[in-house]
N, C-alpha and C positions, 0 to 999 in steps of 0.2 A: 736428431740422433740417427746415425747411419745404421743401415740394415745389416745384420750379420748373416742373414740367410743366403744371400747371393754369394757372399765371399766364402762361405763354407762349401758351397756346391762346386766351386771352381777349383778347390784344393784336392778334391777326391778325383782319383783317376777314373776314366770311363771303364766300366766293366760290362762286357756283353753278358746277357743272361744265359744261364746254363741250359744247354739243349740236348745233353747226353741222356742215356738211359737212366731211369729211376733207380734209386739204390736197391730197392726190394727186387726189381728185374734183373739187374746185375747179380744180386745174391743168388737169385734162383738159377741164372745161367751158371754161376760158379758151383753151386751145389750139384747141378746137372752134370757139369764137367768132371767133378770129383767122382760122382757115381760111375759115369762112363769110363773115366780113367782107371778106376778100380776094378771094373767088371768087363765092359764090352770092348775097350781099346785093344786088349790083348788078342782079339780075333783078327784085327788088322795089323798082322805081323809081316813086315817086309824086311828080309835079311836080318832077322833078329831085333828089329827096331819097331816100336809102336809109336803112334802120334801122341802128342801131349795135348790132350783136350784142355787142360788147365792153362797151358801157354797160350793156346788159340784164343780162349775167352779173355785172357788178360789183354792180348793184343787187340781183340775186337773191342773191348771196353775202351782201351787207350785211343783207338781211332775216334771215338766219339766224345770223350771227356777231356778235361783240362789236365795240366800236369799234376796238380795236387791230388785231385781224384784218381788219377791214373796210378800214381805212386801208392795212394792208400789202398786201392784195389789190388795192386801188385803185392804189397805188403801182407795183406790178408791171404791172398791166394798162396803166397810163398809160405807163410806160417802153416797154412793147411797142409801143403806138400811136405814140410819139415816134420810135422806132427804124424803124418801117414808114414813117411820113410823112417823116421826115428833115429837114423844114424848119421845124418848129414850135418849136425851141429849148426843149423842156421844158414847153410849155404844156399838152400832154395829161397829162403826169405830174402836174403840180400840180392841174389841174382834175378829173382822174379820182380822185385821192386824196381831195380835198375833197368830191367827189360821193358817194364811198363812205361818208365820215362823215356826210354830209347824209342819205343814204338810211338809214343805221343809226339815225340820231337820230329821223327822223320815223317809223320803223317800230318803235321800241322799245316794247315792252308789247303789241304786237299779235300775232295769230296769223300766223306767217309763210306759211302756205299759203292764206291768204285771197286769192282772186283779184282782187276789187275792190282791196283794199290793195296787192297787188303791181302791178297796173296803175297805180294812182295813183302809187306810188313810182317806177315806171319813167318815167312822164310827168314828174313833178316833178323827178327826178334829172337827166333829160335836159335840161330847161330850165336848171336850175341849172349843170349841167356846161358847156353851151354858153355860158352867160353867163360863167362863170369862165374858160373858154377864151379868149373874145375880151377880157376884162380882161387876161389874161396877155399875149395878143398885142398889146395896146395898149401894155404895158410894154415890149415888144420893138420898138416903133417903127412898128406898123401904124396907119393913120388911124383915128380913133375912130369914124367912121361905118360901118365894115365890120360891127360887131357888130349895129347896128340893121338894116343892110341884110340880114343873114342871120336875122333873128328869125322870118320866115315859115318858112325852112327848119327852124329849131329847133322850131317848133310842130309842123309836119308830121312831122319825125323823132320827137318826143315821142309823137305819136299811133302812128306805127309801132312805136315801142319798147314802147309799152304793149300793142299787139297781140301782138308777139313775146314779151312777158313772160307774157301769159295762156296762150300756147301752151306756153311753158317750164314754168310751174307746173302746168299741166294734165298735161303729159308726166311731170313728176317725181312728181306724185301717183299717176298710173296706174303707173308704174314702181315706185313704193314699194309699192302695193297688190298689184302682180303678185309682187313679192319676198316679201311677208309671209306 
């Protein structure tokens, strides 16, 4: 009688083990980002623009996780933002989910602790996320010119988010080295 054990193992695709942050660590980072976004981020005001710590944490997680986990984390973060905002009708949920997938895609195959890569991902993800947000708001009936009007804010926020990402990656590197 032929063995079925060896034939079933060949049909399964090889899947690398997950090495990203644990779910509870990511949830704590997201909770912290929400608290900072609601309270302390207002103190870092450059030309009327504040950094989005939630977007930074989503990009940070997407650097380390696979696409499915990144999208799930982006969905949860976007839902939290929509609940906080109250008037966006799901635009943050969709745009943050897609931004997480975008960040995961552009960072795949790179070293997640690379500060230049993390800063670039935060910058690009912020631009993409804000673009997707205004596209979603347009579907909800907002005038099409609002997205173009907020382009300068999106660029300034992307620069601020890149700076926050540099600090976050440096902190997590130091923290990991301290614990090792």
